[in-house]
N, C-alpha and C positions, 0 to 999 in steps of 0.2 A: 559522433555515433548519437542516434535518436534515443531521447528517454522515452518510457513506455508507463503510464500513470494509473493506476486502479485503484478503484476505491472499494474495501471489505467491510467496510462499519459504518454504519450510519445511526448517530443518537440522535433525537431529538423531542420538542417541548409536545404533549398532547396538545395541548393548548394556549397560545402566546397572543397577546393584543390580537384577540377575537379570530386569531387565523389556526388552523388544524395541521397538527404535523411539522410542526417549524424546526428545521435540521440547525441544528447547534453546534455537533463534534461530528468530525469526519477521522476514519483512520483510514490511511492511503498506505500506497506502496509506489515507488519509482526502480524501474526494472533498465539499466542499458546493458546489452550485448553487441560484441563486436564479432558473433559469428563463433568465435571459439570459446571465448570468456563471458562468465555474467557478474554483476554485481546489482546488489539493492539495497536501497534506503526507506526506511519505514517511519512513518509519522502520525500523528495524531494534530488536528487542527482544530481548535474553537474558532467557530464563525464570529462574525459581530452581527447582530440578528437586529439592530434597533431601528433600523428602518426599515421598515415590509412594503415599501409602497410597489416594488418590484416583483413580490410573493409570486410563486408557481406553486401550486399544487402539488405536495406530497406525490401521487399519482402520476403526474406527467414529466417529473425530474426524471434526467440523464445522465449518466456517468460523467459522460462529455460536461454537461454544465455544471456539476460537482467538483471537477475536475479545474474547471475555471474558477470557480469560487474560492478554492484550495490554494491556487496559486496566486490568486488575489491578495489572499490573506496574508500568504508567506513571504509575497513582494519578488522583485530581481535576483537581489543580492542572498537572498535563502536559497531559492530557487539554483543560481550560478554554483554556490557552495552544494549542492544536492549534486547537481553534473560534476564537479572537480572530484566530489567525494568518490562517487562512482568510476571517474577517468583513473585517479590513482589506484581504486583495488584493483582495476582490470589490468591496468601496467603492471602492478606487483604480481598478479596472475599470472601475467607472461613471463618475466622474469624467474620466479619461481615455481613452474608448473609442479603441483602437485598430481601423482595419482591415488584416486581416491577408491580405495578396497570394496567391492561389490560384497554388501552386507545378504547373508544366505538364514532362511528360515530355520530353527532348529526347533524339535519338540521339546515342551516343558519337560524339565528331568522330574520334576513331581509328578507326572503322569505315566503313568504305566502302559505299554502295550503288549498286547498278544492276550492268549488264553490263560485265564486262573484255573 
């Protein structure tokens, strides 16, 4: 099963080592989907920013680049752990399917309708 990585928040230092908007912290989500079931793992990674020799201006960053930074920071062992966690969760959903009720919108009980 392929994992989909997405970035939903970035924090940066306005000025660091004479560079502007240096990304320091990334909030991410990894989703796995087998076609019937889905599972996700979220996390926050603080990037090592000591060496800015390959600095990329904030405006030129792509999600792909930031995902690569996060994956490098996490390392293979952690990435494999995330994959296992998603696989186990999806396997559990297959073995124990749950019917999820559909929520319905109701009028607020303190709001009266009609004409006074």
